[in-house]
PyMOL Python script that loads the backbone (N, CA, C, O; Angstrom):
from pymol import cmd

cmd.read_pdbstr("""\
ATOM      1  N   MET A   1       0.856  -1.064   0.194  1.00  0.00           N
ATOM      2  CA  MET A   1       0.179   0.154  -0.280  1.00  0.00           C
ATOM      3  C   MET A   1       1.181   1.176  -0.250  1.00  0.00           C
ATOM      4  O   MET A   1       1.509   1.881  -1.204  1.00  0.00           O
ATOM      5  N   PHE A   2       1.740   1.213   1.156  1.00  0.00           N
ATOM      6  CA  PHE A   2       2.652   2.670   1.124  1.00  0.00           C
ATOM      7  C   PHE A   2       3.508   2.906  -0.135  1.00  0.00           C
ATOM      8  O   PHE A   2       3.698   4.050  -0.550  1.00  0.00           O
ATOM      9  N   GLY A   3       3.974   1.927  -0.681  1.00  0.00           N
ATOM     10  CA  GLY A   3       4.283   1.582  -1.984  1.00  0.00           C
ATOM     11  C   GLY A   3       3.883   2.416  -2.999  1.00  0.00           C
ATOM     12  O   GLY A   3       4.465   3.388  -3.482  1.00  0.00           O
ATOM     13  N   ASP A   4       2.640   1.839  -3.311  1.00  0.00           N
ATOM     14  CA  ASP A   4       1.550   2.620  -4.528  1.00  0.00           C
ATOM     15  C   ASP A   4       1.387   3.985  -4.246  1.00  0.00           C
ATOM     16  O   ASP A   4       1.191   4.852  -5.097  1.00  0.00           O
ATOM     17  N   GLN A   5       1.464   4.143  -3.130  1.00  0.00           N
ATOM     18  CA  GLN A   5       0.700   5.522  -2.716  1.00  0.00           C
ATOM     19  C   GLN A   5       1.994   6.542  -3.074  1.00  0.00           C
ATOM     20  O   GLN A   5       1.799   7.485  -3.842  1.00  0.00           O
ATOM     21  N   ILE A   6       3.032   6.362  -2.613  1.00  0.00           N
ATOM     22  CA  ILE A   6       4.555   6.578  -2.969  1.00  0.00           C
ATOM     23  C   ILE A   6       4.123   6.975  -4.779  1.00  0.00           C
ATOM     24  O   ILE A   6       3.729   7.997  -5.341  1.00  0.00           O
ATOM     25  N   LYS A   7       4.314   6.143  -5.054  1.00  0.00           N
ATOM     26  CA  LYS A   7       4.307   5.990  -6.659  1.00  0.00           C
ATOM     27  C   LYS A   7       3.697   6.628  -7.379  1.00  0.00           C
ATOM     28  O   LYS A   7       4.236   7.180  -8.339  1.00  0.00           O
ATOM     29  N   ASN A   8       1.876   6.778  -7.017  1.00  0.00           N
ATOM     30  CA  ASN A   8       1.164   7.173  -7.414  1.00  0.00           C
ATOM     31  C   ASN A   8       1.563   8.947  -7.437  1.00  0.00           C
ATOM     32  O   ASN A   8       1.601   9.670  -8.432  1.00  0.00           O
ATOM     33  N   LEU A   9       1.834   9.329  -5.985  1.00  0.00           N
ATOM     34  CA  LEU A   9       2.037  10.676  -5.813  1.00  0.00           C
ATOM     35  C   LEU A   9       2.905  11.387  -6.637  1.00  0.00           C
ATOM     36  O   LEU A   9       2.761  12.323  -7.424  1.00  0.00           O
ATOM     37  N   ARG A  10       4.085  10.531  -6.162  1.00  0.00           N
ATOM     38  CA  ARG A  10       5.314  11.100  -7.569  1.00  0.00           C
ATOM     39  C   ARG A  10       4.980  11.095  -8.734  1.00  0.00           C
ATOM     40  O   ARG A  10       5.439  12.073  -9.324  1.00  0.00           O
ATOM     41  N   MET A  11       4.048  10.070  -9.708  1.00  0.00           N
ATOM     42  CA  MET A  11       3.824  10.422 -10.809  1.00  0.00           C
ATOM     43  C   MET A  11       2.907  11.671 -10.897  1.00  0.00           C
ATOM     44  O   MET A  11       2.966  12.346 -11.925  1.00  0.00           O
ATOM     45  N   SER A  12       2.244  11.955 -10.110  1.00  0.00           N
ATOM     46  CA  SER A  12       1.018  12.554 -10.074  1.00  0.00           C
ATOM     47  C   SER A  12       2.086  14.006 -10.308  1.00  0.00           C
ATOM     48  O   SER A  12       1.896  14.633 -11.350  1.00  0.00           O
ATOM     49  N   LYS A  13       2.920  14.391  -9.575  1.00  0.00           N
ATOM     50  CA  LYS A  13       3.737  15.263  -9.529  1.00  0.00           C
ATOM     51  C   LYS A  13       4.650  15.522 -11.085  1.00  0.00           C
ATOM     52  O   LYS A  13       5.229  16.599 -11.228  1.00  0.00           O
ATOM     53  N   CYS A  14       4.705  14.627 -12.023  1.00  0.00           N
ATOM     54  CA  CYS A  14       5.737  14.071 -13.233  1.00  0.00           C
ATOM     55  C   CYS A  14       6.582  13.903 -12.670  1.00  0.00           C
ATOM     56  O   CYS A  14       7.420  14.763 -12.943  1.00  0.00           O
ATOM     57  N   LEU A  15       7.060  12.948 -11.655  1.00  0.00           N
ATOM     58  CA  LEU A  15       8.583  13.211 -10.841  1.00  0.00           C
ATOM     59  C   LEU A  15       8.802  12.150 -11.606  1.00  0.00           C
ATOM     60  O   LEU A  15       7.856  11.617 -12.186  1.00  0.00           O
ATOM     61  N   ASN A  16      10.419  11.555 -11.758  1.00  0.00           N
ATOM     62  CA  ASN A  16      10.771   9.897 -12.093  1.00  0.00           C
ATOM     63  C   ASN A  16      11.711   9.914 -10.482  1.00  0.00           C
ATOM     64  O   ASN A  16      11.802  10.832  -9.668  1.00  0.00           O
ATOM     65  N   GLN A  17      12.241   8.699 -10.453  1.00  0.00           N
ATOM     66  CA  GLN A  17      12.603   8.156  -9.450  1.00  0.00           C
ATOM     67  C   GLN A  17      13.861   9.485  -8.555  1.00  0.00           C
ATOM     68  O   GLN A  17      14.074  10.064  -7.490  1.00  0.00           O
ATOM     69  N   VAL A  18      14.418   9.305 -10.146  1.00  0.00           N
ATOM     70  CA  VAL A  18      15.749  10.126  -9.524  1.00  0.00           C
ATOM     71  C   VAL A  18      15.775  11.553  -9.208  1.00  0.00           C
ATOM     72  O   VAL A  18      16.487  12.094  -8.363  1.00  0.00           O
ATOM     73  N   GLU A  19      14.571  12.323 -10.294  1.00  0.00           N
ATOM     74  CA  GLU A  19      14.416  14.002 -10.032  1.00  0.00           C
ATOM     75  C   GLU A  19      13.472  13.994  -8.408  1.00  0.00           C
ATOM     76  O   GLU A  19      13.436  15.071  -7.815  1.00  0.00           O
ATOM     77  N   MET A  20      12.687  12.670  -7.709  1.00  0.00           N
ATOM     78  CA  MET A  20      12.359  12.702  -6.220  1.00  0.00           C
ATOM     79  C   MET A  20      13.286  12.429  -5.359  1.00  0.00           C
ATOM     80  O   MET A  20      13.272  12.526  -4.132  1.00  0.00           O
ATOM     81  N   ALA A  21      14.069  12.092  -6.052  1.00  0.00           N
ATOM     82  CA  ALA A  21      15.135  11.410  -5.152  1.00  0.00           C
ATOM     83  C   ALA A  21      16.420  12.775  -4.797  1.00  0.00           C
ATOM     84  O   ALA A  21      17.195  12.870  -3.846  1.00  0.00           O
ATOM     85  N   LYS A  22      16.239  13.592  -5.868  1.00  0.00           N
ATOM     86  CA  LYS A  22      17.257  14.866  -5.511  1.00  0.00           C
ATOM     87  C   LYS A  22      16.591  15.746  -4.729  1.00  0.00           C
ATOM     88  O   LYS A  22      17.358  16.346  -3.977  1.00  0.00           O
ATOM     89  N   ILE A  23      15.209  16.117  -4.598  1.00  0.00           N
ATOM     90  CA  ILE A  23      14.520  16.838  -4.581  1.00  0.00           C
ATOM     91  C   ILE A  23      14.231  16.542  -2.499  1.00  0.00           C
ATOM     92  O   ILE A  23      13.972  17.384  -1.638  1.00  0.00           O
ATOM     93  N   LEU A  24      14.365  15.516  -2.411  1.00  0.00           N
ATOM     94  CA  LEU A  24      14.641  14.854  -1.222  1.00  0.00           C
ATOM     95  C   LEU A  24      15.561  14.197  -0.140  1.00  0.00           C
ATOM     96  O   LEU A  24      15.425  13.757   1.001  1.00  0.00           O
ATOM     97  N   GLY A  25      16.833  14.385  -1.304  1.00  0.00           N
ATOM     98  CA  GLY A  25      18.171  14.583  -0.546  1.00  0.00           C
ATOM     99  C   GLY A  25      18.423  13.395   0.053  1.00  0.00           C
ATOM    100  O   GLY A  25      18.940  13.258   1.162  1.00  0.00           O
ATOM    101  N   VAL A  26      17.711  11.703  -1.382  1.00  0.00           N
ATOM    102  CA  VAL A  26      17.967  10.583  -0.975  1.00  0.00           C
ATOM    103  C   VAL A  26      18.595  10.225  -2.230  1.00  0.00           C
ATOM    104  O   VAL A  26      18.882  10.970  -3.168  1.00  0.00           O
ATOM    105  N   THR A  27      18.769   8.956  -2.109  1.00  0.00           N
ATOM    106  CA  THR A  27      19.159   8.158  -3.463  1.00  0.00           C
ATOM    107  C   THR A  27      18.403   7.927  -4.293  1.00  0.00           C
ATOM    108  O   THR A  27      17.360   8.385  -3.825  1.00  0.00           O
ATOM    109  N   LYS A  28      18.135   7.449  -5.412  1.00  0.00           N
ATOM    110  CA  LYS A  28      17.439   7.178  -6.269  1.00  0.00           C
ATOM    111  C   LYS A  28      16.736   5.550  -5.441  1.00  0.00           C
ATOM    112  O   LYS A  28      15.528   5.322  -5.492  1.00  0.00           O
ATOM    113  N   GLN A  29      17.433   4.865  -4.943  1.00  0.00           N
ATOM    114  CA  GLN A  29      17.712   3.596  -4.784  1.00  0.00           C
ATOM    115  C   GLN A  29      16.342   3.656  -3.281  1.00  0.00           C
ATOM    116  O   GLN A  29      15.382   2.938  -3.003  1.00  0.00           O
ATOM    117  N   SER A  30      16.951   4.907  -2.647  1.00  0.00           N
ATOM    118  CA  SER A  30      16.349   4.135  -1.657  1.00  0.00           C
ATOM    119  C   SER A  30      14.040   4.705  -2.238  1.00  0.00           C
ATOM    120  O   SER A  30      13.070   4.032  -1.887  1.00  0.00           O
ATOM    121  N   VAL A  31      14.000   5.492  -2.756  1.00  0.00           N
ATOM    122  CA  VAL A  31      13.037   5.826  -3.708  1.00  0.00           C
ATOM    123  C   VAL A  31      12.469   4.184  -3.919  1.00  0.00           C
ATOM    124  O   VAL A  31      11.629   3.451  -3.398  1.00  0.00           O
ATOM    125  N   SER A  32      13.219   4.132  -4.734  1.00  0.00           N
ATOM    126  CA  SER A  32      12.852   2.513  -5.745  1.00  0.00           C
ATOM    127  C   SER A  32      12.437   1.931  -4.312  1.00  0.00           C
ATOM    128  O   SER A  32      11.225   1.764  -4.174  1.00  0.00           O
ATOM    129  N   ASN A  33      13.153   1.638  -3.357  1.00  0.00           N
ATOM    130  CA  ASN A  33      13.411   0.668  -2.434  1.00  0.00           C
ATOM    131  C   ASN A  33      11.649   0.825  -1.546  1.00  0.00           C
ATOM    132  O   ASN A  33      10.924  -0.124  -1.248  1.00  0.00           O
ATOM    133  N   TRP A  34      11.353   2.365  -1.296  1.00  0.00           N
ATOM    134  CA  TRP A  34      10.130   2.476  -0.772  1.00  0.00           C
ATOM    135  C   TRP A  34       9.188   2.253  -1.685  1.00  0.00           C
ATOM    136  O   TRP A  34       8.229   1.792  -1.066  1.00  0.00           O
ATOM    137  N   GLU A  35       8.843   2.355  -3.234  1.00  0.00           N
ATOM    138  CA  GLU A  35       7.917   2.175  -3.989  1.00  0.00           C
ATOM    139  C   GLU A  35       7.645   0.350  -3.790  1.00  0.00           C
ATOM    140  O   GLU A  35       6.580  -0.201  -3.513  1.00  0.00           O
ATOM    141  N   ASN A  36       8.952  -0.272  -4.031  1.00  0.00           N
ATOM    142  CA  ASN A  36       8.656  -1.393  -4.355  1.00  0.00           C
ATOM    143  C   ASN A  36       8.512  -1.875  -2.796  1.00  0.00           C
ATOM    144  O   ASN A  36       8.342  -3.068  -3.047  1.00  0.00           O
ATOM    145  N   GLU A  37       8.459  -1.808  -1.404  1.00  0.00           N
ATOM    146  CA  GLU A  37       7.943  -2.009  -0.330  1.00  0.00           C
ATOM    147  C   GLU A  37       9.355  -3.049   0.230  1.00  0.00           C
ATOM    148  O   GLU A  37       8.993  -4.085   0.790  1.00  0.00           O
ATOM    149  N   ASN A  38      10.334  -2.914   0.156  1.00  0.00           N
ATOM    150  CA  ASN A  38      10.982  -3.096   0.448  1.00  0.00           C
ATOM    151  C   ASN A  38      12.067  -2.856   1.832  1.00  0.00           C
ATOM    152  O   ASN A  38      12.905  -3.624   2.305  1.00  0.00           O
ATOM    153  N   ILE A  39      11.712  -1.635   2.193  1.00  0.00           N
ATOM    154  CA  ILE A  39      11.995  -0.811   2.919  1.00  0.00           C
ATOM    155  C   ILE A  39      10.913   0.469   3.166  1.00  0.00           C
ATOM    156  O   ILE A  39      10.230   1.041   2.317  1.00  0.00           O
ATOM    157  N   MET A  40      10.989   0.706   4.530  1.00  0.00           N
ATOM    158  CA  MET A  40      10.196   2.006   4.760  1.00  0.00           C
ATOM    159  C   MET A  40      10.900   3.241   5.022  1.00  0.00           C
ATOM    160  O   MET A  40      12.051   3.120   5.442  1.00  0.00           O
ATOM    161  N   PRO A  41      10.354   4.613   4.828  1.00  0.00           N
ATOM    162  CA  PRO A  41      11.211   5.635   5.100  1.00  0.00           C
ATOM    163  C   PRO A  41      11.606   5.591   6.928  1.00  0.00           C
ATOM    164  O   PRO A  41      11.065   4.832   7.732  1.00  0.00           O
ATOM    165  N   SER A  42      12.614   6.560   7.230  1.00  0.00           N
ATOM    166  CA  SER A  42      12.478   6.652   8.820  1.00  0.00           C
ATOM    167  C   SER A  42      11.145   7.817   8.795  1.00  0.00           C
ATOM    168  O   SER A  42      10.495   8.420   7.942  1.00  0.00           O
ATOM    169  N   VAL A  43      11.188   7.727  10.029  1.00  0.00           N
ATOM    170  CA  VAL A  43      10.090   8.487  10.623  1.00  0.00           C
ATOM    171  C   VAL A  43      10.336  10.217  10.182  1.00  0.00           C
ATOM    172  O   VAL A  43       9.359  10.961  10.090  1.00  0.00           O
ATOM    173  N   ASP A  44      11.399  10.593   9.995  1.00  0.00           N
ATOM    174  CA  ASP A  44      11.573  11.895   9.959  1.00  0.00           C
ATOM    175  C   ASP A  44      11.426  12.319   8.001  1.00  0.00           C
ATOM    176  O   ASP A  44      11.126  13.423   7.549  1.00  0.00           O
ATOM    177  N   MET A  45      11.745  11.065   7.192  1.00  0.00           N
ATOM    178  CA  MET A  45      11.484  11.417   6.069  1.00  0.00           C
ATOM    179  C   MET A  45      10.216  11.382   5.939  1.00  0.00           C
ATOM    180  O   MET A  45       9.603  12.421   5.695  1.00  0.00           O
ATOM    181  N   LEU A  46       9.586  10.196   6.074  1.00  0.00           N
ATOM    182  CA  LEU A  46       7.995   9.650   6.210  1.00  0.00           C
ATOM    183  C   LEU A  46       7.615  11.558   6.717  1.00  0.00           C
ATOM    184  O   LEU A  46       6.753  12.075   6.007  1.00  0.00           O
ATOM    185  N   ILE A  47       8.140  12.352   7.688  1.00  0.00           N
ATOM    186  CA  ILE A  47       7.211  13.513   7.670  1.00  0.00           C
ATOM    187  C   ILE A  47       7.355  14.541   6.010  1.00  0.00           C
ATOM    188  O   ILE A  47       6.627  15.103   5.192  1.00  0.00           O
ATOM    189  N   LYS A  48       8.706  14.291   6.263  1.00  0.00           N
ATOM    190  CA  LYS A  48       9.141  15.355   4.753  1.00  0.00           C
ATOM    191  C   LYS A  48       8.341  14.672   3.645  1.00  0.00           C
ATOM    192  O   LYS A  48       8.044  15.414   2.709  1.00  0.00           O
ATOM    193  N   LEU A  49       8.050  13.765   3.590  1.00  0.00           N
ATOM    194  CA  LEU A  49       7.142  13.108   2.234  1.00  0.00           C
ATOM    195  C   LEU A  49       5.787  13.571   2.540  1.00  0.00           C
ATOM    196  O   LEU A  49       5.054  13.934   1.621  1.00  0.00           O
ATOM    197  N   SER A  50       5.402  13.588   3.742  1.00  0.00           N
ATOM    198  CA  SER A  50       4.112  13.824   3.671  1.00  0.00           C
ATOM    199  C   SER A  50       4.263  15.131   3.725  1.00  0.00           C
ATOM    200  O   SER A  50       3.089  15.495   3.652  1.00  0.00           O
ATOM    201  N   GLN A  51       4.973  16.202   3.811  1.00  0.00           N
ATOM    202  CA  GLN A  51       4.662  17.652   3.594  1.00  0.00           C
ATOM    203  C   GLN A  51       5.033  17.686   2.093  1.00  0.00           C
ATOM    204  O   GLN A  51       4.191  18.218   1.369  1.00  0.00           O
ATOM    205  N   PHE A  52       5.917  17.308   1.628  1.00  0.00           N
ATOM    206  CA  PHE A  52       6.108  17.293   0.237  1.00  0.00           C
ATOM    207  C   PHE A  52       4.971  16.718  -0.930  1.00  0.00           C
ATOM    208  O   PHE A  52       5.021  17.004  -2.126  1.00  0.00           O
ATOM    209  N   PHE A  53       4.019  15.908  -0.333  1.00  0.00           N
ATOM    210  CA  PHE A  53       3.498  15.111  -1.148  1.00  0.00           C
ATOM    211  C   PHE A  53       2.025  16.098  -0.630  1.00  0.00           C
ATOM    212  O   PHE A  53       0.957  16.012  -1.237  1.00  0.00           O
ATOM    213  N   ASN A  54       2.161  16.694   0.164  1.00  0.00           N
ATOM    214  CA  ASN A  54       0.786  17.506   0.914  1.00  0.00           C
ATOM    215  C   ASN A  54      -0.408  16.686   1.438  1.00  0.00           C
ATOM    216  O   ASN A  54      -1.587  17.035   1.511  1.00  0.00           O
ATOM    217  N   VAL A  55       0.249  15.336   1.840  1.00  0.00           N
ATOM    218  CA  VAL A  55      -0.851  14.652   2.330  1.00  0.00           C
ATOM    219  C   VAL A  55      -0.723  14.158   3.565  1.00  0.00           C
ATOM    220  O   VAL A  55       0.484  14.229   3.796  1.00  0.00           O
ATOM    221  N   SER A  56      -1.515  13.483   4.926  1.00  0.00           N
ATOM    222  CA  SER A  56      -0.807  13.269   5.714  1.00  0.00           C
ATOM    223  C   SER A  56      -0.264  11.660   5.492  1.00  0.00           C
ATOM    224  O   SER A  56      -0.451  10.909   4.535  1.00  0.00           O
ATOM    225  N   THR A  57       0.752  11.363   7.221  1.00  0.00           N
ATOM    226  CA  THR A  57       0.956  10.168   7.110  1.00  0.00           C
ATOM    227  C   THR A  57       0.169   9.043   7.513  1.00  0.00           C
ATOM    228  O   THR A  57       0.570   7.892   7.687  1.00  0.00           O
ATOM    229  N   ASP A  58      -0.900   9.456   7.634  1.00  0.00           N
ATOM    230  CA  ASP A  58      -2.208   8.164   7.741  1.00  0.00           C
ATOM    231  C   ASP A  58      -2.388   7.775   6.578  1.00  0.00           C
ATOM    232  O   ASP A  58      -2.705   6.591   6.466  1.00  0.00           O
ATOM    233  N   TYR A  59      -2.238   8.722   5.127  1.00  0.00           N
ATOM    234  CA  TYR A  59      -2.639   8.174   3.673  1.00  0.00           C
ATOM    235  C   TYR A  59      -1.581   7.682   3.223  1.00  0.00           C
ATOM    236  O   TYR A  59      -1.484   6.560   2.725  1.00  0.00           O
ATOM    237  N   LEU A  60      -0.450   8.715   3.403  1.00  0.00           N
ATOM    238  CA  LEU A  60       0.681   7.416   3.047  1.00  0.00           C
ATOM    239  C   LEU A  60       1.071   6.288   3.540  1.00  0.00           C
ATOM    240  O   LEU A  60       1.965   5.510   3.208  1.00  0.00           O
ATOM    241  N   LEU A  61       0.062   6.283   4.630  1.00  0.00           N
ATOM    242  CA  LEU A  61       0.370   4.404   5.501  1.00  0.00           C
ATOM    243  C   LEU A  61      -0.625   3.695   4.954  1.00  0.00           C
ATOM    244  O   LEU A  61      -0.614   2.465   4.928  1.00  0.00           O
ATOM    245  N   GLY A  62      -1.999   4.751   4.252  1.00  0.00           N
ATOM    246  CA  GLY A  62      -2.774   3.208   4.128  1.00  0.00           C
ATOM    247  C   GLY A  62      -3.931   3.456   5.228  1.00  0.00           C
ATOM    248  O   GLY A  62      -4.809   2.596   5.161  1.00  0.00           O
ATOM    249  N   LEU A  63      -4.068   4.115   5.899  1.00  0.00           N
ATOM    250  CA  LEU A  63      -4.857   4.621   7.442  1.00  0.00           C
ATOM    251  C   LEU A  63      -5.751   5.122   6.838  1.00  0.00           C
ATOM    252  O   LEU A  63      -6.772   4.876   7.480  1.00  0.00           O
ATOM    253  N   THR A  64      -5.955   5.610   6.088  1.00  0.00           N
ATOM    254  CA  THR A  64      -6.998   6.883   5.778  1.00  0.00           C
ATOM    255  C   THR A  64      -6.828   7.071   3.864  1.00  0.00           C
ATOM    256  O   THR A  64      -5.847   7.191   3.131  1.00  0.00           O
ATOM    257  N   GLU A  65      -8.240   7.019   3.627  1.00  0.00           N
ATOM    258  CA  GLU A  65      -8.263   7.089   2.089  1.00  0.00           C
ATOM    259  C   GLU A  65      -8.536   8.510   1.642  1.00  0.00           C
ATOM    260  O   GLU A  65      -8.747   8.767   0.457  1.00  0.00           O
ATOM    261  N   LYS A  66      -8.531   9.719   2.887  1.00  0.00           N
ATOM    262  CA  LYS A  66      -8.623  10.858   2.780  1.00  0.00           C
ATOM    263  C   LYS A  66      -7.704  11.801   2.218  1.00  0.00           C
ATOM    264  O   LYS A  66      -6.610  11.641   2.760  1.00  0.00           O
ATOM    265  N   HIS A  67      -7.673  12.767   1.316  1.00  0.00           N
ATOM    266  CA  HIS A  67      -6.148  12.951   0.624  1.00  0.00           C
ATOM    267  C   HIS A  67      -6.980  14.525   0.696  1.00  0.00           C
ATOM    268  O   HIS A  67      -7.944  14.939   0.051  1.00  0.00           O
ATOM    269  N   ALA A  68      -6.236  15.100   1.656  1.00  0.00           N
ATOM    270  CA  ALA A  68      -6.675  16.842   2.498  1.00  0.00           C
ATOM    271  C   ALA A  68      -5.771  17.523   0.744  1.00  0.00           C
ATOM    272  O   ALA A  68      -5.008  17.018  -0.079  1.00  0.00           O
ATOM    273  N   LEU A  69      -6.315  18.619   0.884  1.00  0.00           N
ATOM    274  CA  LEU A  69      -6.152  20.049   0.062  1.00  0.00           C
ATOM    275  C   LEU A  69      -5.317  20.893   0.961  1.00  0.00           C
ATOM    276  O   LEU A  69      -5.824  21.338   1.991  1.00  0.00           O
ATOM    277  N   ASN A  70      -4.141  21.136   0.671  1.00  0.00           N
ATOM    278  CA  ASN A  70      -3.571  22.748   1.607  1.00  0.00           C
ATOM    279  C   ASN A  70      -4.801  23.649   0.935  1.00  0.00           C
ATOM    280  O   ASN A  70      -5.253  23.581  -0.208  1.00  0.00           O
ATOM    281  N   THR A  71      -5.190  24.522   2.045  1.00  0.00           N
ATOM    282  CA  THR A  71      -5.710  25.222   1.650  1.00  0.00           C
ATOM    283  C   THR A  71      -5.489  26.417   2.331  1.00  0.00           C
ATOM    284  O   THR A  71      -6.204  27.405   2.168  1.00  0.00           O
ATOM    285  N   GLU A  72      -4.432  26.371   3.168  1.00  0.00           N
ATOM    286  CA  GLU A  72      -3.989  27.490   3.713  1.00  0.00           C
ATOM    287  C   GLU A  72      -3.912  28.806   2.678  1.00  0.00           C
ATOM    288  O   GLU A  72      -3.738  28.702   1.464  1.00  0.00           O
ATOM    289  N   GLY A  73      -4.095  30.212   3.494  1.00  0.00           N
ATOM    290  CA  GLY A  73      -3.828  31.372   2.517  1.00  0.00           C
ATOM    291  C   GLY A  73      -4.962  31.584   1.806  1.00  0.00           C
ATOM    292  O   GLY A  73      -5.205  32.663   1.265  1.00  0.00           O
ATOM    293  N   LEU A  74      -5.885  30.358   1.752  1.00  0.00           N
ATOM    294  CA  LEU A  74      -7.360  31.011   0.701  1.00  0.00           C
ATOM    295  C   LEU A  74      -8.085  31.406   1.768  1.00  0.00           C
ATOM    296  O   LEU A  74      -7.908  31.173   2.964  1.00  0.00           O
ATOM    297  N   SER A  75      -9.032  32.109   1.141  1.00  0.00           N
ATOM    298  CA  SER A  75     -10.437  32.959   1.790  1.00  0.00           C
ATOM    299  C   SER A  75     -11.800  31.353   1.970  1.00  0.00           C
ATOM    300  O   SER A  75     -11.842  30.162   1.664  1.00  0.00           O
ATOM    301  N   GLU A  76     -12.503  32.181   2.516  1.00  0.00           N
ATOM    302  CA  GLU A  76     -13.504  30.866   2.763  1.00  0.00           C
ATOM    303  C   GLU A  76     -14.608  30.785   1.156  1.00  0.00           C
ATOM    304  O   GLU A  76     -15.441  29.921   0.882  1.00  0.00           O
ATOM    305  N   ILE A  77     -14.280  31.789   0.484  1.00  0.00           N
ATOM    306  CA  ILE A  77     -15.353  32.474  -0.780  1.00  0.00           C
ATOM    307  C   ILE A  77     -13.980  31.291  -1.454  1.00  0.00           C
ATOM    308  O   ILE A  77     -14.631  30.337  -1.882  1.00  0.00           O
ATOM    309  N   GLN A  78     -13.189  31.135  -1.583  1.00  0.00           N
ATOM    310  CA  GLN A  78     -11.803  30.507  -2.294  1.00  0.00           C
ATOM    311  C   GLN A  78     -12.165  28.945  -2.019  1.00  0.00           C
ATOM    312  O   GLN A  78     -12.235  27.929  -2.711  1.00  0.00           O
ATOM    313  N   ILE A  79     -12.338  29.242  -0.798  1.00  0.00           N
ATOM    314  CA  ILE A  79     -12.392  27.340  -0.473  1.00  0.00           C
ATOM    315  C   ILE A  79     -13.763  26.502  -0.972  1.00  0.00           C
ATOM    316  O   ILE A  79     -13.911  25.382  -1.461  1.00  0.00           O
ATOM    317  N   ALA A  80     -14.801  27.705  -0.572  1.00  0.00           N
ATOM    318  CA  ALA A  80     -16.247  27.557  -1.473  1.00  0.00           C
ATOM    319  C   ALA A  80     -16.621  26.933  -2.740  1.00  0.00           C
ATOM    320  O   ALA A  80     -17.457  26.070  -3.008  1.00  0.00           O
ATOM    321  N   HIS A  81     -15.616  27.723  -3.595  1.00  0.00           N
ATOM    322  CA  HIS A  81     -15.257  27.409  -5.304  1.00  0.00           C
ATOM    323  C   HIS A  81     -14.889  26.348  -4.899  1.00  0.00           C
ATOM    324  O   HIS A  81     -15.821  25.545  -4.927  1.00  0.00           O
ATOM    325  N   ILE A  82     -13.627  25.768  -4.385  1.00  0.00           N
ATOM    326  CA  ILE A  82     -13.067  24.755  -4.787  1.00  0.00           C
ATOM    327  C   ILE A  82     -13.814  23.488  -4.325  1.00  0.00           C
ATOM    328  O   ILE A  82     -13.683  22.397  -4.881  1.00  0.00           O
ATOM    329  N   GLN A  83     -14.625  23.726  -3.242  1.00  0.00           N
ATOM    330  CA  GLN A  83     -15.499  22.304  -2.867  1.00  0.00           C
ATOM    331  C   GLN A  83     -16.599  22.062  -3.965  1.00  0.00           C
ATOM    332  O   GLN A  83     -16.994  20.930  -4.242  1.00  0.00           O
ATOM    333  N   ASN A  84     -17.148  23.405  -4.677  1.00  0.00           N
ATOM    334  CA  ASN A  84     -17.710  23.009  -5.820  1.00  0.00           C
ATOM    335  C   ASN A  84     -17.649  22.646  -6.587  1.00  0.00           C
ATOM    336  O   ASN A  84     -18.532  22.008  -7.160  1.00  0.00           O
ATOM    337  N   ILE A  85     -16.320  22.935  -7.054  1.00  0.00           N
ATOM    338  CA  ILE A  85     -15.662  22.084  -8.289  1.00  0.00           C
ATOM    339  C   ILE A  85     -15.787  20.833  -8.221  1.00  0.00           C
ATOM    340  O   ILE A  85     -16.388  20.228  -9.109  1.00  0.00           O
ATOM    341  N   ILE A  86     -15.216  20.165  -7.096  1.00  0.00           N
ATOM    342  CA  ILE A  86     -15.261  18.894  -6.436  1.00  0.00           C
ATOM    343  C   ILE A  86     -16.302  18.500  -6.366  1.00  0.00           C
ATOM    344  O   ILE A  86     -16.418  17.280  -6.478  1.00  0.00           O
ATOM    345  N   ASN A  87     -17.254  19.131  -6.202  1.00  0.00           N
ATOM    346  CA  ASN A  87     -18.368  18.410  -6.026  1.00  0.00           C
ATOM    347  C   ASN A  87     -19.586  18.391  -7.630  1.00  0.00           C
ATOM    348  O   ASN A  87     -20.598  17.725  -7.845  1.00  0.00           O
ATOM    349  N   ASP A  88     -18.989  19.266  -8.331  1.00  0.00           N
ATOM    350  CA  ASP A  88     -19.170  18.754  -9.751  1.00  0.00           C
ATOM    351  C   ASP A  88     -18.808  17.974 -10.385  1.00  0.00           C
ATOM    352  O   ASP A  88     -19.308  17.417 -11.363  1.00  0.00           O
ATOM    353  N   ILE A  89     -17.644  17.826  -9.743  1.00  0.00           N
ATOM    354  CA  ILE A  89     -16.993  16.959 -11.073  1.00  0.00           C
ATOM    355  C   ILE A  89     -17.702  14.971  -9.600  1.00  0.00           C
ATOM    356  O   ILE A  89     -17.966  13.790  -9.824  1.00  0.00           O
ATOM    357  N   ARG A  90     -17.682  15.355  -9.068  1.00  0.00           N
ATOM    358  CA  ARG A  90     -18.793  14.022  -8.101  1.00  0.00           C
ATOM    359  C   ARG A  90     -19.239  13.702  -8.948  1.00  0.00           C
ATOM    360  O   ARG A  90     -18.915  12.691  -9.572  1.00  0.00           O
ATOM    361  N   GLU A  91     -20.545  14.835  -9.362  1.00  0.00           N
ATOM    362  CA  GLU A  91     -21.602  14.574  -9.646  1.00  0.00           C
ATOM    363  C   GLU A  91     -21.454  13.617 -11.704  1.00  0.00           C
ATOM    364  O   GLU A  91     -22.152  12.901 -12.422  1.00  0.00           O
ATOM    365  N   SER A  92     -19.942  14.367 -11.748  1.00  0.00           N
ATOM    366  CA  SER A  92     -20.434  13.970 -13.495  1.00  0.00           C
ATOM    367  C   SER A  92     -19.733  12.608 -13.802  1.00  0.00           C
ATOM    368  O   SER A  92     -19.871  12.076 -14.903  1.00  0.00           O
TER     369      SER A  92
END
""", "prot")
cmd.dss("prot")
cmd.show_as("cartoon", "prot")
cmd.util.cbc("prot")
cmd.orient("prot")
């Protein structure tokens, strides 16, 4: 589960393993090992991954399916517009 989450999030940012590794300050092999579930990242790296992808650690670990959006700095009206877009997509 964790490996799939990391891979899907990485691909959603249009990054290959080498690019993601450089951004996070790890080796490509580390990213590959996470995605193949050969090893798990340290707690510090798990937090860094959650911040990089703007998701909770629970989401990364497969404990929740909730995928939060960062609305920091947006007004209530802007957040309401985003919610309306999400609702429209769900209905289509």
